[in-house]
C-alpha positions as a printed Julia matrix, in Angstrom:
339×3 Matrix{Float64}:
  78.86  31.92   -8.48
  75.03  31.78   -7.54
  76.07  30.3    -4.26
  78.89  32.32   -2.95
  77.04  35.65   -3.8
  73.93  34.07   -1.74
  75.67  33.09    1.5
  75.19  35.31    4.14
  77.61  34.47    6.41
  80.35  32.62    5.43
  80.96  29.03    3.9
  79.84  26.9     6.96
  76.31  25.89    6.49
  74.33  23.23    8.0
  73.88  19.28    6.23
  70.29  18.21    7.18
  70.34  14.85    6.82
  71.11  13.25   10.25
  67.6   15.19   11.22
  66.07  12.55    9.1
  67.26   9.91   11.98
  70.26   8.76    9.82
  71.73   5.91   12.15
  69.71   6.8    14.99
  66.01   7.81   16.79
  66.62  11.6    17.71
  64.21  12.82   19.65
  62.45  16.01   17.89
  63.43  18.36   20.96
  67.22  17.41   20.23
  66.77  17.96   16.7
  65.81  21.66   17.2
  68.11  22.02   19.5
  70.55  21.6    17.38
  69.1   24.25   14.2
  69.02  26.75   16.69
  72.56  26.08   18.04
  73.45  26.09   14.22
  71.9   29.62   14.11
  72.99  31.02   17.39
  76.07  29.81   16.07
  75.97  32.24   13.01
  74.89  29.83   10.33
  72.65  30.81    7.73
  73.11  28.39    5.04
  70.67  24.86    5.78
  70.51  22.02    3.31
  68.12  19.17    3.45
  66.1   16.38    1.17
  62.95  14.56    0.79
  65.06  11.29    1.21
  66.16  11.77    4.43
  63.99  10.04    7.0
  61.15  10.09    4.13
  60.51  14.0     4.69
  61.29  13.78    8.23
  64.41  16.02    7.92
  62.1   18.47    5.93
  59.63  18.81    8.8
  62.01  19.29   11.67
  64.01  21.89    9.75
  60.81  24.05    8.53
  59.56  23.31   12.33
  62.8   24.98   13.97
  63.53  27.31   11.36
  59.81  28.65   11.53
  60.77  31.11   14.25
  63.28  32.96   11.82
  62.73  35.31    9.22
  62.94  33.7     5.6
  64.75  36.53    4.16
  67.91  36.11    6.67
  68.59  32.4     5.77
  69.34  30.45    2.61
  67.74  27.27    2.3
  68.47  24.11   -0.29
  66.75  20.56   -0.62
  66.33  18.32   -3.53
  64.08  16.56   -6.23
  64.36  13.23   -7.49
  62.37  11.43   -5.02
  58.66  12.14   -4.07
  57.26  11.1    -0.92
  53.64   9.49   -0.71
  51.48   8.96    1.84
  51.15   5.18    1.21
  53.18   3.59    3.96
  56.21   0.83    3.8
  58.87  -0.99    5.92
  61.86   1.89    5.92
  64.44  -1.12    7.0
  63.33  -3.01    3.76
  64.08  -0.09    1.25
  66.79  -0.44   -1.37
  69.66   2.37   -0.72
  72.07   0.75   -3.13
  75.48   1.19   -1.51
  73.95   3.7     1.56
  72.26   0.36    3.37
  69.4    1.07    6.05
  71.0    4.7     6.57
  67.19   5.58    7.75
  65.84   2.76    8.8
  64.38   5.38   11.37
  62.99   7.65    9.66
  59.17   8.19    8.55
  57.45   5.16    7.24
  56.27   6.65    3.94
  56.78   5.28    0.68
  59.73   6.83   -1.3
  59.95   6.85   -5.24
  62.22   7.75   -7.72
  61.12  10.43   -9.92
  63.46  12.28  -12.16
  61.1   13.91  -14.69
  59.83  17.76  -14.94
  56.67  17.08  -13.39
  58.25  14.99  -10.75
  60.66  17.97   -9.85
  57.88  20.64   -9.59
  55.33  18.33   -7.6
  58.53  17.59   -5.54
  59.22  21.33   -4.86
  55.56  21.54   -4.0
  55.76  19.31   -1.47
  58.76  19.97    0.1
  57.57  23.43    0.54
  54.65  22.2     2.51
  56.9   20.06    4.96
  59.53  23.33    5.37
  56.46  25.14    5.89
  57.86  28.04    3.66
  57.01  30.02    0.64
  60.36  29.62   -1.78
  63.48  27.72   -2.0
  66.5   29.36   -3.05
  68.7   26.37   -4.28
  67.37  22.91   -5.52
  69.79  19.78   -6.16
  68.68  16.76   -8.23
  69.47  13.99   -5.7
  71.75  10.74   -6.16
  71.69  10.3   -10.11
  74.76   8.21   -9.44
  76.18   5.21   -8.97
  75.87   4.46   -5.81
  71.98   4.15   -5.75
  71.37   2.75   -9.22
  74.24   1.1   -10.21
  74.72   0.79  -13.78
  71.09   1.89  -14.63
  72.44   5.39  -13.49
  73.06   6.94  -16.89
  69.6    6.2   -17.71
  68.54   7.8   -14.86
  70.9   10.79  -15.47
  69.46  10.95  -19.43
  65.81  11.2   -17.46
  66.69  13.58  -15.45
  68.64  15.94  -18.33
  65.38  16.18  -20.63
  63.39  16.66  -17.29
  64.51  17.92  -14.19
  67.45  19.54  -15.86
  64.99  21.63  -18.11
  62.24  22.4   -15.19
  64.97  23.72  -13.15
  66.73  26.04  -15.39
  63.01  27.3   -16.21
  62.42  27.67  -12.66
  65.81  29.69  -11.99
  65.38  32.2   -15.2
  62.1   32.74  -14.12
  63.27  33.85  -10.79
  61.57  31.27   -8.46
  64.41  29.72   -7.31
  68.29  31.37   -7.29
  69.9   28.27   -8.9
  70.14  23.96   -8.98
  72.84  21.68   -9.83
  73.17  17.58   -8.92
  73.35  16.45   -5.08
  75.39  13.11   -5.52
  78.19  11.39   -3.52
  80.13  10.27   -7.06
  81.89  12.6    -9.57
  80.89  11.04  -12.85
  77.64  12.83  -13.06
  78.75  15.96  -12.46
  81.25  15.68  -14.82
  78.63  14.52  -17.43
  76.55  17.42  -16.49
  79.55  19.9   -16.76
  80.33  19.16  -20.4
  76.72  19.27  -21.99
  75.96  22.66  -23.3
  72.08  22.55  -22.69
  71.56  22.97  -19.0
  73.4   25.61  -17.18
  73.57  24.8   -13.41
  74.86  27.33  -11.0
  76.25  24.69   -8.58
  76.41  21.33   -7.11
  76.64  19.8    -3.72
  79.26  17.02   -3.88
  79.23  14.54   -0.73
  82.08  12.92    0.42
  84.47  13.46   -2.58
  86.43  16.37   -1.73
  87.52  15.87    1.69
  91.22  14.99    3.22
  90.71  11.29    2.76
  89.19  11.05   -0.55
  89.79  14.01   -3.18
  91.8   12.39   -5.88
  89.02  11.64   -8.06
  87.71  14.69   -7.84
  90.92  16.76   -8.65
  91.13  15.17  -11.84
  88.52  16.54  -14.02
  85.65  17.56  -11.7
  87.37  20.37   -9.32
  89.33  21.77  -12.47
  86.03  21.93  -14.95
  83.71  23.49  -12.28
  86.33  26.02  -12.09
  86.4   26.47  -15.73
  82.23  26.79  -15.98
  81.97  28.9   -13.28
  79.8   26.5   -11.03
  80.32  26.77   -7.42
  80.88  22.99   -5.33
  79.01  22.89   -2.05
  81.19  20.25   -0.32
  78.95  17.92    1.47
  80.41  15.29    4.12
  83.73  17.37    4.44
  84.32  14.51    7.82
  83.9   11.27    5.48
  80.76  10.11    7.34
  82.53  11.14   10.33
  85.52   9.17   10.54
  87.42  13.01   10.35
  85.27  13.46   13.41
  85.79  11.03   15.95
  83.82   8.7    14.54
  84.12   5.29   13.12
  82.17   5.13   10.02
  83.28   6.22    6.38
  81.17   5.84    3.03
  78.13   5.36    5.34
  79.61   2.33    6.92
  82.19   1.13    9.0
  85.48   2.39    8.15
  88.52   0.14    6.93
  91.88  -0.86    8.89
  93.35   1.79    6.1
  91.18   4.42    6.22
  91.47   4.25   10.06
  95.03   4.0     9.78
  95.55   7.13    7.66
  93.09   9.21    9.85
  95.51   8.28   12.9
  98.38   9.65   11.14
  96.38  12.96   10.28
  95.24  13.22   14.04
  98.84  12.8    15.06
  99.78  15.7    12.82
  97.32  17.43   14.32
  97.84  16.64   17.89
 101.32  17.83   16.85
 100.26  21.19   15.51
  97.71  21.56   18.55
  94.45  22.04   16.07
  91.53  19.77   15.77
  91.33  17.37   13.03
  88.05  18.87   12.79
  89.87  21.96   11.56
  92.47  20.26    9.04
  89.28  18.51    7.19
  87.18  21.84    6.85
  89.88  24.3     5.85
  91.6   21.72    3.26
  87.8   21.04    2.0
  87.21  24.68    1.25
  91.04  25.71   -0.22
  89.99  24.79   -3.46
  89.03  27.82   -5.78
  85.51  26.16   -6.77
  84.7   25.31   -2.55
  82.01  27.59   -1.99
  80.45  26.33    0.83
  80.86  23.1     3.3
  77.97  21.98    4.75
  78.79  19.06    7.85
  76.01  17.08    9.07
  74.83  17.45   12.91
  72.22  15.74   15.16
  73.64  17.46   18.42
  73.83  21.27   19.61
  77.32  20.37   20.78
  78.97  19.41   17.33
  77.89  22.75   16.27
  80.06  24.36   18.51
  83.08  22.24   17.28
  82.72  22.94   14.18
  82.31  26.68   14.31
  85.4   26.76   16.29
  87.33  24.48   13.9
  86.66  26.93   10.89
  87.72  29.72   13.24
  90.76  27.98   14.22
  94.2   29.3    12.67
  96.07  26.57   10.86
  99.77  27.22   11.35
 101.03  26.94    7.95
 103.81  24.3     8.7
 100.73  21.51    9.25
  99.86  22.03    5.56
 103.46  21.5     4.35
 103.9   18.86    6.82
 100.51  17.06    5.53
 101.97  17.52    1.89
 105.29  16.44    2.68
 103.85  12.73    4.2
 101.66  12.14    1.5
  98.49  12.56    3.33
  97.29  14.58    0.75
  97.46  14.81   -3.32
 100.22  16.69   -4.45
  97.96  18.63   -6.83
  95.36  19.26   -3.76
  95.28  23.06   -3.37
  96.11  23.74    0.49
  95.36  27.37    2.18
  99.66  28.05    2.24
  98.82  27.93   -1.49
  96.93  31.42   -1.56
  99.49  33.42    0.34
């Protein structure tokens, strides 16, 4: 329960992917204002990654947090990709199923490296970009099917004998508070949790425990995480934005089926006079394995919406109707199940 114990101001954190110019070119001052808004709203957990804009998210987050005391916030980033000084065309990168998600990011070349030395070098580089002296949590990024296809197993094996052991050692030495995976698929986490050798503290699971997509995670991953005492940080609780008024699901235009389901959920939210963001956040946090949620944001007003959504009192009858209308899995824990 390392993550749960480390949280300083509740479970709502800040996902830094948009700071890497995800989908659009974000001005530096807007990025800084967004981080400032998160801080002013009480956010004290910030997550980023070298992959986000080829280091741009880390640079911007570090610049914005420079005015804060390092002991006053929790910081996580990721390993598995190195950012080089050599340049390349961001739009020409192969990002698996994610397309050109960071085509507006920096042009620095990105190379995969899941070895122990690669993980250590990645951490050193991240510390420089973030301009901090230490990290709290480190996630091994994207050893999954969505980026590597059938080769993901070999990538996982490289990480198991490399980055896993390096981060295990750094945690035991007190250099970091904990580590785990940072992925968009359940299978790598299930595989890791079945191993006896590594001792992960948590995992950042993006998009797999949301109102729209949770069936697979409920089958094995979430129960296994509870059994192994491994915390889950839920990334992408709005399913790439479609649960927050956007049109993207899984980083691509949402299908008619997804949009229809969102409309049903929104209609129920309107009936109970609650924002759909509130339903999304409270749902993702209701599972005993969930320790935190980190929606991404690139505008200050979105931060205010997130905090207001988490503070919203959702009527018990809303959850009853959500389950009755079969808009969630019957196996999914809901906030009313804790009462």
